[in-house]
MITOR-100618 format. One line per 5 residues: number of its first residue (from 1); for each residue y, z, x of N, C-alpha, C, O. Coordinates in nm, 2 decimals, always signed. Atoms other than C-alpha are relative to their C-alpha. Example, Ala and Ser with C-alpha at 12.3 -4.5 7.8 and 13.67 -1.06 7.14 Angstrom:
2
1 = -0.12/+0.00/+0.09/-0.45/+0.78/+1.23/+0.12/+0.00/+0.09/+0.12/+0.07/+0.19  -0.11/+0.00/-0.09/-0.11/+0.71/+1.37/+0.11/+0.08/-0.08/+0.22/+0.09/-0.03;
// end
This chain:
106
1 = +0.08/+0.12/-0.02/+0.54/-0.56/-0.76/-0.15/+0.04/-0.02/-0.19/+0.15/+0.03  +0.14/-0.03/+0.03/+0.18/-0.57/-0.87/-0.09/-0.05/+0.11/-0.06/-0.14/+0.19  +0.10/+0.05/-0.09/-0.13/-0.61/-0.66/-0.02/+0.11/+0.12/+0.06/+0.20/+0.13  +0.02/-0.09/-0.11/-0.27/-0.44/-0.35/+0.10/-0.03/+0.11/+0.17/-0.13/+0.10  -0.09/+0.02/-0.11/-0.07/-0.41/-0.03/-0.03/-0.14/+0.06/+0.07/-0.21/+0.10;
6 = +0.04/+0.13/-0.06/-0.26/-0.71/+0.11/+0.05/-0.12/-0.08/+0.10/-0.21/-0.03  -0.05/+0.10/+0.09/-0.18/-0.92/-0.20/+0.15/-0.02/+0.01/+0.21/-0.13/+0.01  -0.15/+0.00/-0.01/+0.19/-0.82/-0.18/+0.04/-0.07/+0.13/+0.13/-0.15/+0.13  -0.03/+0.06/-0.13/+0.20/-0.91/+0.19/-0.02/-0.16/+0.00/+0.06/-0.23/+0.05  +0.02/+0.15/+0.01/+0.05/-1.26/+0.12/+0.11/-0.07/-0.08/+0.16/-0.17/-0.04;
11 = -0.10/+0.06/+0.08/+0.30/-1.33/-0.16/+0.14/+0.00/+0.07/+0.21/-0.10/+0.07  -0.13/-0.01/-0.07/+0.60/-1.21/+0.05/+0.00/-0.09/+0.12/+0.11/-0.13/+0.16  +0.00/+0.09/-0.13/+0.49/-1.41/+0.36/+0.06/-0.13/-0.03/+0.13/-0.19/+0.06  -0.06/+0.13/+0.04/+0.58/-1.73/+0.18/+0.15/+0.01/-0.01/+0.22/-0.08/+0.03  -0.15/-0.02/+0.02/+0.93/-1.60/+0.09/+0.06/+0.02/+0.14/+0.17/-0.03/+0.17;
16 = -0.05/-0.03/-0.14/+0.98/-1.47/+0.45/+0.01/-0.13/+0.08/+0.10/-0.15/+0.15  +0.00/+0.13/-0.07/+0.89/-1.81/+0.59/+0.12/-0.08/-0.04/+0.18/-0.14/+0.05  -0.11/+0.08/+0.05/+1.15/-1.98/+0.37/+0.13/+0.06/+0.06/+0.22/-0.02/+0.10  -0.12/-0.07/-0.05/+1.41/-1.72/+0.48/+0.02/-0.04/+0.15/+0.13/-0.07/+0.19  -0.01/+0.03/-0.14/+1.33/-1.78/+0.85/+0.04/-0.14/+0.02/+0.13/-0.17/+0.11;
21 = -0.04/+0.14/-0.01/+1.36/-2.15/+0.80/+0.15/-0.03/-0.03/+0.21/-0.10/+0.04  -0.14/+0.01/+0.04/+1.70/-2.12/+0.63/+0.09/+0.05/+0.12/+0.19/-0.01/+0.16  -0.08/-0.06/-0.11/+1.83/-1.89/+0.91/+0.00/-0.10/+0.12/+0.10/-0.12/+0.19  +0.01/+0.09/-0.11/+1.70/-2.14/+1.18/+0.08/-0.13/-0.02/+0.15/-0.18/+0.07  -0.06/+0.13/+0.04/+1.84/-2.45/+1.00/+0.15/+0.02/+0.00/+0.23/-0.07/+0.04;
26 = -0.15/-0.01/+0.02/+2.19/-2.31/+0.92/+0.07/+0.07/+0.11/+0.19/+0.08/+0.11  -0.07/-0.07/-0.12/+2.25/-2.13/+1.25/+0.09/+0.11/-0.05/+0.21/+0.11/-0.01  -0.08/-0.10/+0.06/+2.37/-1.83/+1.06/+0.05/+0.11/+0.10/-0.01/+0.12/+0.21  -0.05/-0.11/-0.08/+2.58/-1.55/+1.21/-0.04/+0.13/-0.06/-0.02/+0.16/-0.18  +0.04/-0.14/+0.05/+2.45/-1.19/+1.18/+0.12/+0.07/-0.06/+0.23/+0.06/-0.01;
31 = -0.10/-0.08/+0.07/+2.64/-0.96/+0.95/-0.05/+0.15/+0.01/-0.17/+0.17/-0.03  +0.04/-0.14/+0.00/+2.63/-0.58/+1.00/-0.05/+0.05/-0.14/+0.01/+0.01/-0.24  +0.05/-0.06/+0.12/+2.43/-0.39/+0.74/+0.10/+0.09/-0.06/+0.16/+0.17/+0.01  -0.09/-0.10/+0.07/+2.63/-0.20/+0.48/-0.08/+0.11/-0.05/-0.20/+0.09/-0.10  +0.07/-0.12/+0.05/+2.53/+0.15/+0.38/-0.10/+0.06/+0.10/-0.12/+0.00/+0.21;
36 = +0.10/-0.06/-0.09/+2.27/+0.38/+0.53/-0.13/-0.07/-0.01/-0.17/-0.12/-0.11  +0.13/+0.07/+0.00/+1.94/+0.23/+0.64/-0.11/+0.09/-0.07/-0.10/+0.21/-0.07  +0.11/-0.07/+0.05/+1.62/+0.32/+0.46/-0.11/-0.01/+0.10/-0.15/-0.12/+0.14  +0.11/+0.00/-0.10/+1.35/+0.42/+0.71/-0.13/+0.05/-0.07/-0.13/+0.14/-0.14  +0.13/-0.03/+0.06/+0.99/+0.42/+0.61/-0.10/+0.03/+0.12/-0.11/-0.06/+0.21;
41 = +0.11/-0.02/-0.10/+0.71/+0.58/+0.82/-0.13/-0.06/-0.04/-0.16/-0.07/-0.16  +0.13/+0.06/+0.03/+0.37/+0.42/+0.85/-0.09/+0.11/-0.05/-0.08/+0.23/-0.01  +0.10/-0.09/+0.06/+0.10/+0.59/+0.64/-0.10/+0.04/+0.11/-0.14/-0.03/+0.20  +0.10/-0.05/-0.09/-0.14/+0.81/+0.83/-0.11/+0.06/-0.08/-0.09/+0.09/-0.20  +0.10/-0.06/+0.08/-0.47/+0.96/+0.73/+0.04/+0.14/-0.06/+0.00/+0.18/-0.16;
46 = -0.05/-0.13/+0.05/-0.29/+1.30/+0.69/+0.07/-0.02/-0.13/+0.07/+0.08/-0.21  -0.07/+0.01/+0.13/-0.08/+1.16/+0.40/-0.07/-0.10/-0.09/+0.00/-0.16/-0.18  +0.07/+0.10/+0.09/-0.35/+0.94/+0.24/-0.10/+0.07/-0.10/-0.17/+0.00/-0.17  +0.09/-0.08/+0.09/-0.53/+1.22/+0.05/+0.06/+0.00/-0.14/+0.17/+0.04/-0.16  -0.05/+0.01/+0.13/-0.50/+1.17/-0.32/-0.04/+0.12/-0.09/-0.01/+0.13/-0.21;
51 = +0.05/-0.11/+0.07/-0.66/+1.50/-0.42/+0.10/+0.09/-0.07/+0.08/+0.15/-0.17  -0.10/-0.08/+0.06/-0.33/+1.67/-0.50/+0.09/-0.07/-0.10/+0.18/-0.01/-0.16  -0.08/+0.08/+0.10/-0.18/+1.39/-0.71/-0.03/+0.04/-0.14/-0.14/+0.06/-0.18  +0.02/-0.05/+0.14/-0.12/+1.48/-1.07/+0.01/-0.11/-0.11/-0.04/-0.09/-0.22  -0.01/+0.11/+0.10/-0.05/+1.15/-1.24/-0.09/-0.12/+0.04/-0.10/-0.15/+0.16;
56 = +0.10/+0.11/-0.03/-0.30/+0.86/-1.27/+0.08/-0.12/+0.06/+0.02/-0.19/+0.14  -0.08/+0.11/-0.06/-0.02/+0.61/-1.19/+0.03/+0.02/+0.15/+0.03/-0.07/+0.23  -0.02/-0.03/-0.14/+0.04/+0.79/-0.86/-0.13/-0.03/+0.08/-0.12/-0.09/+0.19  +0.13/+0.03/-0.07/-0.33/+0.76/-0.77/-0.02/-0.15/+0.01/-0.05/-0.20/+0.12  +0.01/+0.15/+0.00/-0.33/+0.39/-0.86/+0.10/-0.06/+0.11/+0.05/-0.14/+0.19;
61 = -0.09/+0.05/-0.10/-0.02/+0.33/-0.64/-0.04/+0.03/+0.14/-0.03/-0.05/+0.23  +0.05/-0.04/-0.13/-0.16/+0.52/-0.35/-0.12/-0.09/+0.05/-0.12/-0.14/+0.16  +0.12/+0.08/-0.03/-0.49/+0.33/-0.36/+0.05/-0.14/+0.04/+0.00/-0.19/+0.14  -0.04/+0.14/-0.03/-0.32/-0.01/-0.37/+0.10/-0.01/+0.12/+0.10/-0.11/+0.18  -0.09/+0.01/-0.11/-0.05/+0.07/-0.12/-0.07/+0.02/+0.14/-0.02/-0.03/+0.24;
66 = +0.08/-0.02/-0.12/-0.31/+0.17/+0.13/-0.11/-0.10/+0.02/-0.20/-0.09/+0.11  +0.11/+0.09/+0.00/-0.54/-0.12/+0.06/+0.04/-0.13/+0.08/+0.04/-0.24/+0.02  -0.03/+0.11/-0.08/-0.44/-0.34/+0.35/-0.06/+0.03/+0.14/-0.08/+0.14/+0.18  +0.05/-0.02/-0.14/-0.58/-0.40/+0.70/+0.09/+0.08/+0.08/+0.21/+0.06/+0.09  -0.08/-0.08/-0.09/-0.47/-0.14/+0.94/+0.05/+0.13/-0.07/+0.10/+0.22/+0.00;
71 = -0.04/-0.12/+0.07/-0.39/+0.12/+0.67/-0.11/+0.09/-0.02/-0.23/+0.05/-0.05  +0.11/-0.09/+0.04/-0.59/+0.44/+0.62/-0.02/-0.01/-0.15/+0.07/+0.00/-0.22  +0.03/+0.01/+0.14/-0.77/+0.42/+0.29/+0.04/+0.13/-0.07/+0.03/+0.24/-0.01  -0.01/-0.12/+0.08/-0.68/+0.66/+0.01/-0.13/+0.07/-0.01/-0.23/+0.00/-0.02  +0.13/-0.07/+0.00/-0.94/+0.93/+0.00/+0.02/+0.14/-0.07/+0.12/+0.19/-0.10;
76 = +0.02/-0.14/+0.05/-1.06/+1.26/-0.14/-0.12/+0.06/+0.07/-0.21/-0.01/+0.11  +0.11/-0.06/-0.06/-1.29/+1.51/+0.02/-0.06/+0.10/-0.09/+0.01/+0.17/-0.17  +0.08/-0.11/+0.06/-1.56/+1.73/-0.13/-0.08/+0.07/+0.11/-0.07/+0.03/+0.22  +0.07/-0.08/-0.10/-1.78/+1.98/+0.04/-0.08/-0.08/+0.10/-0.07/-0.06/+0.22  +0.09/+0.08/-0.08/-2.03/+1.73/+0.17/+0.03/-0.15/+0.02/-0.03/-0.22/+0.09;
81 = -0.03/+0.14/+0.00/-1.86/+1.40/+0.12/+0.15/-0.03/+0.01/+0.23/+0.05/-0.03  -0.14/+0.06/+0.00/-1.55/+1.19/+0.18/-0.01/-0.13/-0.09/-0.10/-0.21/-0.07  +0.00/+0.12/+0.09/-1.46/+0.93/-0.09/+0.12/-0.08/+0.04/+0.24/-0.04/+0.03  -0.11/+0.09/-0.03/-1.25/+0.63/+0.02/+0.01/-0.11/-0.10/-0.09/-0.17/-0.14  -0.02/+0.09/+0.11/-1.09/+0.41/-0.24/+0.07/-0.13/+0.04/+0.16/-0.12/+0.13;
86 = -0.07/+0.13/-0.02/-0.98/+0.04/-0.24/-0.02/-0.09/-0.12/-0.11/-0.06/-0.21  +0.01/+0.10/+0.11/-0.94/-0.26/-0.48/+0.02/+0.07/-0.14/-0.07/+0.05/-0.22  -0.03/-0.06/+0.13/-0.79/-0.06/-0.76/+0.05/-0.09/-0.11/+0.13/-0.19/-0.08  -0.05/+0.07/+0.11/-0.73/-0.20/-1.10/+0.04/+0.09/-0.11/-0.04/+0.18/-0.15  -0.05/-0.09/+0.11/-0.52/-0.02/-1.37/-0.03/-0.07/-0.13/+0.01/-0.18/-0.16;
91 = +0.05/+0.05/+0.12/-0.67/-0.07/-1.71/+0.10/+0.04/-0.12/+0.17/+0.14/-0.11  -0.09/-0.02/+0.11/-0.48/-0.08/-2.05/-0.03/+0.14/-0.06/+0.07/+0.20/-0.12  +0.02/-0.14/+0.06/-0.65/+0.25/-2.16/+0.04/+0.11/+0.09/+0.01/+0.23/+0.06  -0.05/-0.10/-0.09/-0.49/+0.43/-1.87/-0.10/+0.05/+0.11/-0.08/+0.15/+0.17  +0.10/-0.04/-0.10/-0.79/+0.44/-1.64/+0.01/-0.09/+0.12/+0.07/-0.20/+0.11;
96 = +0.01/+0.08/-0.12/-0.85/+0.31/-1.29/-0.14/-0.04/+0.03/-0.23/+0.04/+0.02  +0.13/+0.04/-0.05/-1.14/+0.10/-1.18/+0.02/-0.03/+0.15/+0.12/-0.11/+0.18  -0.02/+0.02/-0.14/-1.18/+0.10/-0.80/-0.14/+0.00/+0.07/-0.23/+0.05/+0.03  +0.11/-0.01/-0.08/-1.43/+0.04/-0.53/+0.01/+0.13/+0.08/+0.12/+0.18/+0.11  +0.00/-0.13/-0.07/-1.53/+0.36/-0.35/-0.11/+0.00/+0.11/-0.22/-0.05/+0.08;
101 = +0.09/-0.02/-0.11/-1.70/+0.42/-0.02/-0.03/+0.15/+0.02/+0.07/+0.23/+0.03  +0.04/-0.14/-0.01/-1.89/+0.75/+0.00/-0.06/+0.03/+0.13/-0.16/-0.04/+0.17  +0.05/-0.03/-0.13/-1.94/+0.90/+0.34/-0.05/+0.14/+0.01/+0.03/+0.23/-0.03  +0.05/-0.13/-0.01/-2.16/+1.20/+0.40/+0.06/+0.07/+0.13/+0.05/+0.01/+0.24  -0.05/-0.07/-0.12/-2.00/+1.46/+0.63/-0.12/+0.06/+0.08/-0.22/+0.08/+0.03;
106 = +0.11/-0.04/-0.09/-2.20/+1.57/+0.93/+0.02/+0.15/+0.03/-0.06/+0.21/+0.10;
// end
């Protein structure tokens, strides 16, 4: 799915609303899940560092998956600065354009 995490949430919210309405209208009966569940942990600042990523597609995906309210921003650290990234756009030439917030370390 394309877009930032926030854009994906907005698109999915309409679909979820329709599903909830169907469930409420049809008075459905729950069915046990088949197979093993997939569990996903919430992103933390500790796993939001993009400095070790080797592929530009990975960097793009990290920036956009962390670009939602409540998520720690994708970041890199240098000696005197921390760089936080959001609003990534992947370009046809294989580059990324992104907003960056630069914070001086104290």
